[in-house]
C-alpha positions as CSV (number, residue, x, y, z in Angstrom):
1,X,-19.2,0.2,-6.9
2,X,-17.2,-0.1,-3.7
3,X,-13.5,-0.3,-3.0
4,X,-13.9,-4.1,-2.8
5,X,-15.0,-4.2,-6.5
6,X,-11.8,-2.5,-7.8
7,X,-9.6,-4.5,-10.0
8,X,-5.9,-4.9,-9.5
9,X,-3.2,-6.3,-11.8
10,X,-0.5,-7.8,-9.7
11,X,3.3,-7.4,-10.4
12,X,3.4,-10.8,-12.1
13,X,0.6,-9.8,-14.5
14,X,-2.2,-11.8,-12.8
15,X,-5.6,-10.2,-12.3
16,X,-7.1,-9.8,-8.9
17,X,-9.5,-7.5,-7.1
18,X,-9.5,-5.7,-3.8
19,X,-12.2,-8.1,-2.7
20,X,-9.6,-10.8,-2.0
21,X,-8.4,-8.6,0.8
22,X,-11.8,-7.5,2.1
23,X,-11.6,-9.7,5.3
24,X,-8.1,-8.4,6.1
25,X,-6.6,-5.3,7.6
26,X,-4.7,-3.9,4.6
27,X,-1.9,-1.4,4.5
28,X,-1.9,0.1,1.0
29,X,1.4,1.8,0.2
30,X,2.6,3.6,-3.0
31,X,6.2,2.3,-3.2
32,X,9.2,3.3,-5.2
33,X,12.5,1.6,-5.5
34,X,14.7,4.6,-5.9
35,X,13.2,6.8,-3.2
36,X,14.9,8.0,0.0
37,X,12.0,6.5,1.9
38,X,12.6,3.0,0.4
39,X,14.1,1.7,3.7
40,X,10.4,1.7,4.9
41,X,10.2,-1.6,2.9
42,X,12.0,-3.3,5.8
43,X,9.3,-2.3,8.3
44,X,6.6,-3.1,5.9
45,X,8.0,-6.6,5.4
46,X,8.5,-7.2,9.1
47,X,4.8,-6.1,9.8
48,X,3.6,-8.4,7.0
49,X,5.5,-11.4,8.4
50,X,4.4,-10.6,12.0
51,X,0.7,-10.2,11.3
52,X,-0.1,-12.0,8.0
53,X,-1.3,-15.2,9.6
54,X,-3.7,-13.1,11.7
55,X,-5.5,-11.4,8.8
56,X,-3.2,-8.5,7.8
57,X,-1.4,-7.7,4.6
58,X,0.6,-5.0,3.0
59,X,-0.3,-4.2,-0.5
60,X,2.5,-2.5,-2.3
61,X,1.6,-0.4,-5.3
62,X,4.7,0.8,-7.2
63,X,4.4,4.2,-8.8
64,X,6.7,6.2,-11.0
65,X,4.6,9.3,-10.6
66,X,7.5,10.9,-8.7
67,X,10.1,9.6,-11.1
68,X,11.7,7.2,-8.6
69,X,10.5,3.7,-9.7
70,X,12.2,1.2,-12.0
71,X,10.9,0.7,-15.5
72,X,9.8,-2.9,-15.7
73,X,7.8,-5.1,-13.3
74,X,10.6,-7.8,-13.4
75,X,13.2,-5.2,-12.2
76,X,10.8,-4.0,-9.4
77,X,10.2,-7.5,-8.2
78,X,13.9,-8.3,-8.3
79,X,14.9,-5.2,-6.4
80,X,12.2,-5.7,-3.7
81,X,13.0,-9.3,-3.2
82,X,16.8,-9.2,-3.2
83,X,17.2,-5.8,-1.4
84,X,14.4,-6.0,1.2
85,X,13.1,-9.6,1.1
86,X,9.6,-8.5,0.2
87,X,7.0,-11.2,0.2
88,X,3.9,-9.1,0.5
89,X,1.6,-8.7,-2.6
90,X,2.5,-6.0,-5.0
91,X,0.6,-4.6,-8.0
92,X,1.9,-3.5,-11.4
93,X,3.0,0.1,-11.6
94,X,0.1,2.5,-11.2
95,X,-0.5,6.2,-11.2
96,X,-1.6,7.6,-7.9
97,X,-2.6,11.1,-8.8
98,X,-4.4,12.8,-11.7
99,X,-7.1,11.8,-14.1
100,X,-5.3,8.5,-14.9
101,X,-4.9,7.5,-11.3
102,X,-5.7,3.9,-10.4
103,X,-9.3,3.6,-9.3
104,X,-8.2,2.5,-5.9
105,X,-6.2,5.7,-5.4
106,X,-9.2,7.8,-6.7
107,X,-11.1,6.3,-3.7
108,X,-8.3,6.3,-1.1
109,X,-7.3,10.0,-1.7
110,X,-10.8,11.0,-0.6
111,X,-9.7,10.0,2.9
112,X,-8.4,12.8,5.2
113,X,-5.2,12.5,7.1
114,X,-4.6,13.3,10.8
115,X,-4.8,17.1,10.2
116,X,-8.0,16.8,8.1
117,X,-6.5,17.0,4.6
118,X,-7.6,14.8,1.8
119,X,-6.5,15.0,-1.9
120,X,-3.5,14.0,-3.9
121,X,-0.7,11.7,-2.8
122,X,2.1,13.9,-1.5
123,X,5.0,11.6,-2.2
124,X,6.1,7.9,-2.3
125,X,5.3,5.7,0.7
126,X,2.0,7.3,1.6
127,X,0.0,4.8,3.6
128,X,-3.7,3.9,3.8
129,X,-4.9,1.4,6.4
130,X,-8.1,-0.2,5.2
131,X,-10.0,-2.0,7.9
132,X,-12.3,-5.0,7.3
133,X,-15.3,-2.8,8.0
134,X,-14.3,-0.4,5.2
135,X,-12.9,2.4,7.4
136,X,-9.8,4.0,6.0
137,X,-7.0,5.8,7.9
138,X,-4.4,7.9,6.0
139,X,-0.8,8.4,7.0
140,X,1.6,10.7,5.1
141,X,5.0,9.5,3.8
142,X,7.2,10.5,6.7
143,X,5.1,8.4,9.1
144,X,6.9,5.1,9.4
145,X,4.9,2.0,8.8
146,X,5.5,0.7,12.3
147,X,4.4,3.9,13.9
148,X,2.7,3.0,17.2
149,X,-0.6,4.5,16.0
150,X,-0.6,2.3,12.9
151,X,0.4,-0.8,14.9
152,X,-2.4,-0.1,17.5
153,X,-5.0,0.2,14.7
154,X,-3.8,-3.0,13.1
155,X,-3.8,-5.0,16.4
156,X,-7.3,-3.6,17.4
157,X,-8.8,-4.7,14.0
158,X,-7.2,-8.0,13.2
159,X,-10.0,-10.4,12.3
160,X,-8.4,-13.4,13.9
């Protein structure tokens, strides 16, 4: 099984798989509505709008693993759309660490960051840039989504 085979349940309850994003540059982010880093939603949405027609998407994956996410999918969707204008795809709430972590995060956390560390998600808004060729780049929570390194990787790997 590859990352493309992994199943997702979207915030609205519909089923999907990561395969639907396999021809795109995807920025996977574990998001949380009540986190001090939630202003990163603004940059995530701006990037999604700027690059989505060229083969890029943000995939938000809400998690309450750090006790900062709202309880129900409807409340998460409402918060994200009314507060930040989010239009990028989002999944239902997932666990990102531990034995019950979502299968996507079990794979993503094998990726090393810029200092060579793999392993558990440190906090909300950790970012994984998944390229169409399957290469994954990891960026820790304090790295802003529109960091020049991330933007350069996106622009260099856009499929169209």
